C-alpha positions in Angstrom: 81.5 127.7 99.5 83.0 124.5 98.1 80.1 122.5 99.5 77.6 124.9 97.8 79.4 124.7 94.5 79.4 120.9 94.4 75.7 120.7 95.5 74.9 123.2 92.8 76.8 121.1 90.2 74.7 118.0 91.0 71.5 120.1 91.0 72.3 121.4 87.5 72.6 117.7 86.4 69.0 117.1 87.6 69.7 115.5 91.0 67.1 116.3 93.7 68.9 117.3 96.9 67.6 117.4 100.4 70.2 118.2 103.1 70.5 117.7 106.9 73.5 119.5 108.3 75.3 119.1 111.6 76.6 121.9 113.7 79.9 120.5 115.1 81.9 123.3 113.4 80.1 125.8 115.7 79.5 123.7 118.8 80.6 120.2 119.9 78.3 119.0 122.7 80.5 116.1 123.7 83.5 118.3 124.6 81.3 120.9 126.2 79.7 118.2 128.4 83.1 117.0 129.7 84.3 120.6 130.2 81.2 121.9 132.1 79.4 118.9 133.5 76.0 120.2 132.3 73.4 117.7 131.1 73.2 116.1 127.6 69.8 117.6 126.6 71.1 121.1 127.0 74.2 120.3 124.9 72.0 118.8 122.2 69.7 121.8 122.2 72.6 124.1 121.6 73.8 121.8 118.9 70.4 122.2 117.2 70.9 125.9 117.1 74.3 125.4 115.5 72.6 123.2 112.9 70.2 126.1 112.1 73.1 128.5 111.7 74.8 126.1 109.2 71.5 125.7 107.3 71.1 129.4 106.8 74.8 129.8 105.7 74.4 127.0 103.1 71.1 128.4 101.9 72.8 131.8 101.3 75.8 130.2 99.5 73.5 128.2 97.2 71.3 131.2 96.4 74.4 133.2 95.4 75.0 130.4 92.9 71.4 130.8 91.7 70.2 127.6 93.2 66.7 128.0 94.7 66.9 126.7 98.2 64.5 126.5 101.2 65.3 125.9 104.9 62.5 124.2 106.6 61.6 121.8 109.4 59.8 119.0 107.6 57.6 119.6 104.6 59.4 118.4 101.4 57.1 120.0 98.8 59.8 122.4 97.6 61.7 119.4 96.2 59.0 118.9 93.7 59.4 122.6 92.6 63.1 121.9 91.8 64.5 123.5 94.9 67.2 122.2 97.3 65.6 121.6 100.7 67.7 122.0 103.8 66.0 120.4 106.8 67.3 122.9 109.4 64.4 125.1 110.4 62.9 125.3 113.9 63.5 122.0 115.6 66.6 121.3 113.5 67.5 117.6 113.1 64.6 115.6 114.5 63.6 118.5 116.8 64.4 116.3 119.8 67.5 116.4 121.9 69.7 113.3 122.2 69.0 112.3 118.5 71.9 112.9 116.1 71.6 114.6 112.7 72.5 111.2 111.3 69.2 109.9 112.7 67.4 113.0 111.3 69.0 112.4 107.8 67.9 108.8 107.9 64.4 109.8 108.9 64.1 112.4 106.1 65.6 110.0 103.5 62.8 107.5 104.4 60.1 110.2 104.3 61.3 111.3 100.8 61.8 107.8 99.5 65.3 108.8 98.7 67.5 106.7 96.4 70.3 107.0 98.9 71.6 108.8 102.0 75.0 110.4 101.5 77.0 111.5 104.6 80.0 113.8 104.2 82.6 113.5 107.0 86.2 114.6 107.4 87.7 111.1 106.7 87.5 108.9 103.6 84.5 106.8 104.7 83.4 104.5 107.5 86.5 103.1 109.2 87.7 100.5 111.6 89.0 102.5 114.6 90.5 99.3 116.2 92.5 98.0 113.3 96.2 97.4 113.9 97.4 99.2 110.8 95.7 102.6 111.1 92.2 103.3 109.8 91.0 100.7 107.3 88.3 102.1 105.1 86.2 99.5 103.2 84.6 100.4 99.9 81.5 98.3 100.5 80.0 96.9 103.8 76.7 95.6 104.9 74.4 97.3 107.4 75.0 94.5 109.8 78.8 94.7 109.4 78.6 98.4 110.0 76.5 98.1 113.2 78.2 95.0 114.7 81.8 95.9 113.8 84.3 98.4 115.2 83.3 100.9 112.5 82.9 104.6 113.2 81.9 107.8 111.4 78.1 107.3 111.6 75.4 106.8 114.2 74.4 103.1 114.4 70.8 104.0 115.0 70.7 105.8 111.6 72.4 102.9 109.9 69.8 100.5 111.4 66.9 102.8 110.3 68.3 102.9 106.7 68.6 99.1 106.7 64.9 98.8 107.8 63.9 101.1 105.0 66.2 99.7 102.3 68.1 103.0 101.9 71.8 102.6 100.8 74.2 104.9 102.6 77.4 106.4 101.3 79.9 107.8 103.8 82.6 109.9 102.1 85.2 112.7 102.7 83.4 115.9 102.0 86.7 117.9 102.1 88.1 116.2 99.0 87.2 118.3 96.0 84.7 116.7 93.7 83.5 114.1 96.2 80.2 115.8 97.1 79.0 116.1 93.5 80.3 112.6 92.7 78.4 111.1 95.7 75.2 112.9 94.8 75.5 111.7 91.2 76.1 108.0 92.2 79.8 107.9 91.8 82.1 105.5 93.8 83.5 107.6 96.7 84.0 106.5 100.3 82.1 103.6 101.7 78.9 102.1 100.4 76.7 100.6 103.1 73.8 98.4 101.9 72.2 95.0 102.3 74.7 92.9 100.4 77.9 94.3 101.8 81.1 92.4 101.2 84.0 94.2 102.8 86.5 95.2 100.2 
């Protein structure tokens, strides 16, 4: 419900919000693959169903807060009507197995000509998993630095797509109260990934 409350706060300030959700809280394809030995497309198809479940749950939570919301596959016209759009209908994500919801979010951000793509994760931003002193989280990094470095928390295909389309990316900890609404309203949270970069 915290996620819904923070999205609702941003909406009430006039922010247009379109959402692509993952489904890892219901199903993690990577661990399932290693446990069962089944193929990746099957795991990704099950993951897409988990994404649909999360989409319906978030829609319900937002509507309890009186935020008009639509779950759909692609058509963004509901944004123009002041509704939150959750891209989680039939064919959740991109509708293709083996593509992440990060890639789907980058694609939808481009289609909508979004000001930014914000990605909520369970850590404080994009981080260097190979640093000698724990996880180093830069505040600002370029697309190229994010793709070529040892940084994790986001699919590099999605970062590259955002670079090609000039869409800044913010990766932040969605579990920290206030971060979602702050990120949606342009506040400094987590890591900003854009053209200029400059690791700080």
